[in-house]
C-alpha positions in Angstrom: 172.6 51.2 -142.2 170.4 53.2 -139.9 167.8 52.8 -143.2 168.2 49.3 -143.0 167.4 48.9 -139.6 164.7 51.2 -139.5 162.9 49.5 -142.3 163.5 46.3 -140.3 162.0 47.4 -137.3 159.1 48.7 -139.5 158.5 45.2 -141.1 158.6 43.9 -137.7 156.3 45.8 -136.3 153.9 45.3 -139.2 154.7 41.5 -139.2 153.9 41.7 -135.3 150.7 43.6 -135.9 149.3 41.3 -138.4 150.2 38.1 -136.5 148.3 39.8 -133.5 145.1 40.8 -135.2 145.0 37.2 -137.0 145.3 35.9 -133.6 142.2 38.1 -132.1 140.0 37.7 -135.1 140.3 34.0 -136.0 139.2 31.1 -133.6 140.6 28.5 -136.2 144.2 29.8 -135.9 143.8 29.9 -132.2 142.6 26.4 -132.0 145.3 24.9 -134.3 148.1 26.5 -132.5 147.0 25.9 -128.8 146.5 22.1 -130.4 149.9 22.3 -132.0 151.5 23.6 -129.1 150.3 21.2 -126.4 150.5 18.3 -129.1 154.2 19.3 -129.5 155.0 19.4 -125.7 153.1 16.2 -125.0 154.8 14.0 -128.0 158.1 15.7 -127.3 158.1 14.5 -123.7 156.6 11.1 -125.0 159.7 11.0 -127.4 162.1 12.1 -125.0 160.9 9.4 -122.7 161.1 6.5 -125.6 164.5 7.1 -126.9 166.1 7.5 -123.4 164.3 4.2 -122.3 166.0 2.7 -125.6 169.4 4.3 -124.9 169.2 2.9 -121.4 168.6 -0.6 -122.6 171.0 -0.7 -125.4 173.5 0.9 -122.7 172.4 -2.0 -120.3 172.5 -4.9 -122.7 176.1 -4.0 -123.7 177.2 -3.6 -119.6 175.8 -7.2 -119.5 177.8 -8.4 -122.7 181.1 -6.7 -121.0 180.5 -8.0 -117.8 180.1 -11.2 -118.7 182.9 -11.8 -120.9 184.9 -10.1 -118.3 184.0 -12.4 -115.9 185.3 -15.3 -118.5 188.4 -13.2 -119.1 189.3 -13.0 -115.3 188.6 -17.0 -115.0 190.8 -17.6 -118.0 193.4 -15.6 -116.7 193.4 -16.9 -113.2 193.9 -20.2 -114.5 196.9 -19.1 -117.0 198.5 -17.2 -114.2 197.7 -20.0 -111.3 201.5 -21.8 -112.0 203.6 -19.0 -111.4 204.4 -18.1 -107.9 207.1 -14.9 -108.8 206.6 -12.2 -111.3 210.4 -13.1 -112.7 209.6 -16.6 -113.3 210.5 -17.3 -117.1 207.4 -17.7 -119.4 205.0 -15.5 -117.2 205.4 -12.3 -119.7 205.1 -14.9 -122.8 202.1 -16.0 -120.9 200.6 -12.5 -120.1 200.6 -11.7 -123.8 199.1 -15.1 -125.1 196.4 -14.7 -122.6 195.7 -11.0 -123.9 195.8 -12.3 -127.4 193.4 -14.9 -126.9 191.1 -13.0 -125.0 191.0 -10.9 -127.7 190.4 -12.8 -130.4 193.5 -13.5 -132.2 194.1 -9.5 -132.0 191.7 -8.9 -135.0 189.4 -6.2 -133.9 186.7 -6.8 -136.8 186.6 -10.3 -135.2 185.7 -8.6 -131.7 183.8 -5.7 -132.8 186.5 -3.2 -132.1 187.0 -4.7 -128.4 190.5 -3.9 -127.1 191.8 -5.9 -124.2 194.4 -4.7 -121.7 196.4 -6.6 -118.8 198.4 -4.2 -116.6 200.7 -5.2 -113.7 201.2 -1.5 -112.1 202.3 -3.5 -108.9 205.1 -5.4 -110.7 206.0 -2.5 -113.5 209.9 -3.4 -112.8 209.3 -7.0 -113.8 206.2 -7.6 -116.0 205.1 -5.2 -118.4 201.2 -4.3 -119.5 200.3 -5.8 -122.8 196.9 -4.7 -125.0 195.5 -6.6 -128.1 196.5 -3.7 -130.2 199.3 -1.8 -130.1 197.6 1.2 -128.8 197.7 3.5 -125.5 195.0 2.9 -123.4 195.6 4.8 -120.7 193.9 8.0 -121.5 190.8 6.2 -121.2 191.3 4.9 -117.7 191.0 7.5 -115.5 192.5 7.6 -112.0 189.5 6.8 -110.1 188.7 3.7 -112.3 192.4 2.3 -111.8 192.2 2.7 -107.8 188.8 1.1 -107.7 190.4 -2.0 -109.5 193.8 -2.1 -107.9 191.5 -1.9 -104.4 189.8 -5.3 -105.9 186.6 -4.1 -107.1 185.2 -4.7 -110.6 184.5 -1.2 -112.0 183.6 0.8 -115.4 183.0 3.8 -117.0 182.2 5.3 -120.2 185.0 7.4 -121.4 185.5 9.1 -125.1 188.6 8.9 -126.8 190.9 7.6 -129.9 192.3 3.9 -130.2 191.2 2.4 -133.2 190.9 5.2 -135.5 188.0 7.3 -135.0 187.0 9.0 -132.0 184.4 7.0 -130.3 183.0 6.6 -126.7 184.2 3.3 -124.9 182.6 1.4 -122.3 185.5 0.6 -119.9 185.3 -2.5 -117.6 188.2 -3.0 -115.0 188.4 -6.4 -113.1 191.2 -7.4 -110.7 192.9 -11.0 -111.2 194.2 -12.3 -108.4 197.5 -14.5 -108.8 200.0 -16.4 -106.4 202.5 -13.4 -107.3 200.4 -10.4 -106.7 197.6 -8.8 -108.4 197.1 -7.8 -112.3 194.3 -5.8 -113.8 192.2 -6.7 -116.8 190.7 -4.3 -118.7 188.1 -4.3 -121.5 187.3 -1.6 -123.8 183.8 -2.0 -125.8 183.2 0.6 -128.6 179.6 1.9 -128.4 179.4 3.2 -131.9 177.0 0.3 -133.1 174.7 0.9 -129.8 175.0 5.0 -130.6 173.8 4.3 -134.0 170.8 2.4 -133.1 170.0 4.9 -130.6 170.3 7.5 -132.8 168.3 5.9 -135.4 165.8 4.9 -132.5 165.7 8.7 -131.9 165.2 10.1 -135.4 162.2 7.6 -135.6 160.6 8.6 -132.9 161.2 12.2 -133.6 159.8 11.9 -137.1 156.7 9.8 -135.9 156.0 12.4 -133.7 156.6 15.4 -135.9 154.1 13.3 -138.5 151.3 12.7 -135.2 151.8 16.6 -134.3 151.1 17.5 -138.4 148.2 15.2 -138.2 146.6 16.5 -134.7 147.0 20.2 -136.2 145.3 19.0 -139.8 142.7 17.3 -137.9 142.1 20.2 -135.4 141.7 22.4 -138.7 139.1 20.1 -140.2 137.3 19.7 -136.9 137.6 23.8 -136.2 136.6 24.6 -139.6 133.3 22.1 -139.8 132.5 24.2 -136.1 133.6 27.9 -137.3 132.3 27.9 -141.1 128.5 27.8 -139.7 129.5 30.4 -136.9 131.2 32.7 -139.9 128.0 32.3 -142.2 125.7 33.1 -139.1 128.0 36.2 -138.9 127.9 37.2 -142.7 124.2 36.6 -142.4 123.8 38.6 -139.4 125.9 41.8 -140.9 123.8 41.5 -144.3 120.3 41.4 -142.0 121.7 44.2 -140.0 122.5 46.4 -143.3 118.7 45.9 -143.9 119.0 43.0 -146.1 115.9 41.2 -144.2 115.3 38.3 -146.7 119.1 36.6 -145.9 118.9 33.1 -144.5 121.4 30.6 -143.6 121.8 27.2 -145.4 120.4 24.4 -143.1 122.4 20.7 -144.1 121.9 17.6 -142.1 120.1 17.5 -138.8 122.9 18.0 -136.1 123.4 20.3 -133.6 125.0 23.0 -136.3 121.9 22.5 -138.5 119.8 22.8 -135.3 121.9 26.2 -134.9 121.1 27.5 -138.8 117.6 26.6 -138.2 117.2 28.6 -134.9 119.1 31.3 -136.5 116.7 31.7 -139.7 113.8 31.2 -137.4 115.0 34.2 -135.3 115.8 36.4 -138.5 112.3 35.7 -139.9 110.6 36.6 -136.5 112.6 39.9 -136.4 112.0 40.8 -140.3 108.0 40.2 -139.0 108.5 42.3 -136.4 110.7 44.9 -138.2 108.0 45.2 -140.8 105.5 45.8 -138.5 107.2 48.2 -136.5 107.8 50.0 -140.0 104.4 49.6 -141.3 103.3 51.2 -137.6 105.5 54.0 -138.1 104.8 54.5 -141.3 101.2 54.9 -140.2 102.1 57.3 -137.6 103.9 59.5 -139.7 101.4 59.4 -142.3 98.8 59.9 -139.6 100.7 62.9 -138.1 101.2 64.6 -141.5 97.3 63.9 -142.5 96.2 65.4 -139.3 98.5 68.1 -139.2 97.3 69.1 -143.1 93.7 68.5 -142.0 94.1 70.9 -139.4 95.3 73.8 -141.6 91.5 74.4 -143.1 89.9 74.4 -139.8 92.7 76.4 -138.6 92.4 78.8 -140.9 88.7 79.5 -140.3 89.1 79.6 -136.8 92.6 82.2 -137.1 89.9 84.5 -139.6 87.1 84.7 -136.8 89.6 85.4 -134.1 91.4 87.7 -135.9 87.9 89.5 -136.5 87.0 89.2 -132.8 90.5 90.4 -131.7 90.2 93.4 -133.9 87.0 94.7 -131.9 87.9 93.6 -128.7 87.7 97.4 -127.4 84.1 97.5 -127.9 83.5 94.4 -125.6 83.5 94.1 -121.9 86.6 93.5 -120.2 86.4 89.9 -119.4 85.2 89.3 -123.2 88.1 91.4 -124.4 90.5 89.3 -122.2 89.3 86.2 -123.7 89.9 87.1 -127.1 93.3 87.9 -126.7 94.0 84.5 -124.8 92.6 83.2 -127.5 94.4 85.0 -130.0 97.6 83.9 -128.1 96.6 80.1 -128.3 95.9 80.2 -132.0 99.5 81.6 -132.5 100.8 78.8 -130.4 98.8 76.4 -132.1 99.8 77.3 -135.6 103.4 77.1 -134.3 102.7 73.7 -133.2 101.4 72.8 -136.5 104.0 74.1 -138.4 106.6 72.2 -136.2 104.5 68.8 -136.6 104.5 69.4 -140.3 108.6 69.9 -140.4 109.3 67.0 -138.0 107.0 64.5 -140.3 109.2 65.8 -143.3 112.4 65.0 -141.2 111.0 61.5 -140.6 109.8 60.6 -144.2 113.0 61.9 -145.5 111.5 64.7 -147.7 113.6 67.8 -145.9 115.9 69.5 -148.6 118.7 71.9 -148.2 118.9 74.9 -150.0 122.3 76.0 -149.2 123.7 79.2 -150.2 126.4 81.6 -149.5 125.2 83.4 -146.6 126.6 86.2 -144.4 126.0 85.0 -140.8 126.7 88.1 -139.3 123.1 89.7 -140.3 121.4 86.6 -139.5 122.6 86.6 -135.8 121.7 90.3 -135.4 118.2 89.5 -136.9 117.7 87.0 -134.4 118.6 89.3 -131.6 116.3 91.7 -132.8 113.3 89.9 -133.3 113.8 88.2 -129.7 115.0 91.7 -128.2 111.3 92.5 -127.2 110.7 89.1 -125.5 114.2 89.5 -123.6 113.4 92.9 -122.6 109.9 91.9 -121.5 111.6 89.3 -119.1 114.3 91.4 -118.0 117.5 89.3 -119.5 119.9 91.3 -121.2 121.2 90.0 -125.1 124.6 90.5 -125.5 126.3 90.2 -128.9 130.0 89.0 -130.0 130.2 89.0 -133.7 133.1 90.1 -135.8 133.3 92.9 -137.9 133.6 91.3 -140.9 131.3 89.1 -142.9 131.4 85.5 -142.2 130.3 83.8 -145.2 129.0 79.9 -145.4 127.0 78.0 -147.7 124.1 77.3 -145.2 120.5 77.3 -145.7 119.7 80.7 -144.2 116.0 79.9 -142.8 117.2 76.9 -141.1 119.9 78.4 -139.6 118.0 81.5 -138.3 115.2 78.7 -136.9 118.0 77.0 -134.7 119.6 80.4 -133.5 115.9 81.2 -132.7 115.4 78.2 -130.8 118.4 78.3 -128.9 118.2 82.1 -128.0 114.7 81.7 -127.0 115.6 78.7 -124.9 118.5 80.8 -123.1 116.2 84.0 -122.6 113.3 81.2 -121.2 115.7 80.0 -118.8 118.3 82.8 -118.3 116.8 84.1 -114.5 117.2 87.5 -115.7 121.2 87.2 -116.1 122.6 88.2 -119.3 122.4 86.1 -122.7 125.5 86.2 -125.0 125.6 85.0 -128.3 129.0 84.6 -130.0 130.0 83.8 -133.8 133.3 82.4 -134.8 134.5 81.0 -137.8 137.8 79.5 -139.0 139.0 77.8 -142.3 136.5 75.0 -142.4 133.8 75.9 -140.3 131.6 78.6 -138.4 130.1 78.3 -135.0 127.5 80.0 -132.6 127.2 79.5 -129.1 124.2 80.7 -127.0 125.5 81.1 -123.4 122.9 81.5 -120.5 123.8 82.1 -116.6 120.4 80.1 -115.6 119.7 77.2 -113.4 121.9 75.1 -115.5 121.2 71.4 -116.5 121.3 68.7 -113.9 123.5 65.7 -114.9 121.7 63.3 -117.2 119.7 66.0 -118.8 122.2 66.8 -121.2 120.9 63.4 -123.1 117.4 64.4 -123.0 117.4 68.1 -123.8 117.2 67.1 -127.8 114.1 64.8 -127.3 110.7 65.7 -128.5 108.4 67.3 -126.1 110.9 66.9 -123.3 111.0 69.7 -120.4 113.7 70.4 -117.9 111.0 71.3 -115.4 107.3 70.6 -116.5 106.2 73.1 -113.9 107.8 76.1 -115.4 105.7 78.6 -116.6 106.4 79.2 -120.0 107.3 82.8 -121.1 107.8 82.0 -125.0 105.2 79.6 -125.8 107.4 77.3 -127.3 105.7 73.8 -128.7 108.5 71.2 -127.4 109.7 70.6 -130.5 112.2 73.1 -131.0 115.5 71.5 -130.2 114.5 68.5 -132.0 114.1 70.4 -135.1 117.0 72.2 -134.5 119.1 69.2 -134.4 117.8 68.0 -137.7 118.3 71.3 -139.1 122.0 71.0 -138.1 122.5 67.5 -139.2 121.4 68.2 -142.6 123.7 70.8 -143.0 126.3 68.0 -142.1 127.0 70.3 -138.7 126.9 69.8 -134.8 124.2 70.7 -132.4 126.0 70.1 -129.1 125.0 71.1 -124.9 126.8 71.8 -122.3 125.3 72.4 -118.8 125.7 72.4 -115.0 123.8 73.0 -111.9 123.9 76.7 -110.8 126.5 77.8 -113.7 124.0 78.1 -116.6 124.2 76.5 -120.1 125.4 76.8 -123.3 124.6 75.5 -127.0 127.2 75.4 -129.8 126.2 75.2 -133.6 128.9 74.1 -135.8 128.4 74.3 -139.6 130.6 73.4 -142.3 132.0 76.6 -144.4 131.3 74.9 -147.4 128.4 72.5 -148.2 129.2 68.7 -148.2 132.2 69.1 -146.4 133.2 66.9 -143.1 133.6 68.6 -139.9 136.5 67.7 -137.4 136.9 70.8 -135.2 134.7 73.8 -134.2 136.0 77.4 -134.0 134.3 78.1 -130.8 134.9 76.2 -127.4 131.8 73.8 -125.9 132.9 74.7 -122.3 132.5 78.1 -121.5 135.9 79.9 -119.9 134.2 81.5 -117.3 133.0 77.8 -116.2 134.1 77.4 -112.4 136.1 73.8 -112.3 137.3 72.4 -109.0 141.5 71.4 -109.7 140.8 73.1 -113.0 139.3 70.0 -114.5 136.0 67.8 -114.2 134.8 66.3 -111.1 135.1 62.7 -111.3 132.3 61.1 -113.0 130.8 63.9 -114.1 130.1 64.6 -117.4 130.4 68.2 -118.3 129.2 68.3 -121.7 127.4 66.1 -123.8 125.1 66.0 -126.8 124.2 65.0 -130.3 127.5 64.8 -132.4 128.4 63.9 -136.0 126.2 60.7 -137.0 124.0 61.2 -133.9 127.1 60.5 -131.8 127.3 61.7 -128.0 129.9 64.5 -127.9 131.5 64.9 -124.6 134.5 67.4 -123.6 135.5 69.9 -121.2 138.5 70.3 -123.6 139.7 73.6 -125.4 138.8 75.0 -128.6 137.7 72.5 -131.4 138.9 69.6 -129.3 136.0 66.7 -128.8 135.4 62.9 -127.6 132.6 60.9 -129.0 131.0 58.3 -127.4 128.9 56.1 -130.0 125.2 55.1 -128.5 
């Protein structure tokens, strides 16, 4: 039994969800449903009024007819009873019986439509007996209120339900006093309303059938009209989806000269203009990328020549004047930076052109991290920033491109040393069943709110007035982000003013796997947060996540929140 109810609840939930989804997505369903509901209420109210009016007319006609018969019957009865002055007189009972029989049409109910006539003499019950046109008991159909009103000399009526001539039916009961010389008797007419009820029922059925047909017709008409309007909109939506997918030659079909045709023509014109503009922008972008690549390649030759000359001058600087020797050192340093910039520009051009390739191989990341720390150790020592390593003692194997991973870590550690403000920089390596991660934590000035969105932009600097210690090109984090994406990984940033910054690189342990969590948390555990959580409106961590998403989160290990740009 429990399984049946569980299945029933599940089926009801799925049905409700499907109906709700259809209601949200289909404009035609909403319009038709609203039309059906509104027209049903309107037609239902109209049908009720019409049926009630017809019933009232039929009842009014029946009352008028009975009242006429009652008036005629009372006059006839008065004439018959006029000659009698005492209820004990002979032939009075016989006259009473004949009067009832005459008023009832000979006592045949089929000749009078089932009407029953009765004359009662309650005031003379000991002398006269009440008579009815049929041998039936009419007392249950005469209420005490009606009997009292007639006895008081009034003409009164009621509608009562009972059984007189066979089947149970509704009767219109009219009563009237008949004054005589020996006192008052009461004349009653019992008129069945069967024919009127059947007529009213037929009228109600006709009105209901007409109303249902009208509602269905209105629903069909609403569906057809809505379809005429919705079909071009759906066609426009499908065409827009194809355009957004890159099929720029898609157009809508223009039929006629009405407003919908004008919409289709305007949409096609917009698509044509967008296609022209997109193609123009793509051509400009292609020319720009080609220009950057060509310039970078063309600068290689003069740079090589200048490098050879500068190396020769730098080697002989001890024989020059101190000023000339210093110029040779500056020339050598700037040439190194210029060569790095050319290398980064060529790498960026390869990413932009889609020619970057991943040479993944099983690699132990522990020596990679240690090698990066060793190579930047002299720079860190020169600026007074201690480097701290937290790596596992056992090998951390992952299918990665070691050259690209080392370049990413070199950029992250170099930036941390650059902004470390003389405080320690900690490099942490973590691993779980599906991913490996490296975090680089500094305790410098940190990042201001909103700078987390800009840190991966090309040539962006948090403080343009800062003097560089590492001679970076401004493209390091952009290239690092592309390297992480090429691996199918994440490169994320966290920062807070006065609390430093932390960057986290997360890569899948096996090439091609999809990342869901990270072995290391993005927000450092030593961050001082008021009330144990983020301030209202403050983004504690934000950086490019999977598919270019911006990852936000002060959460625990591996916990992420993604906001698509």
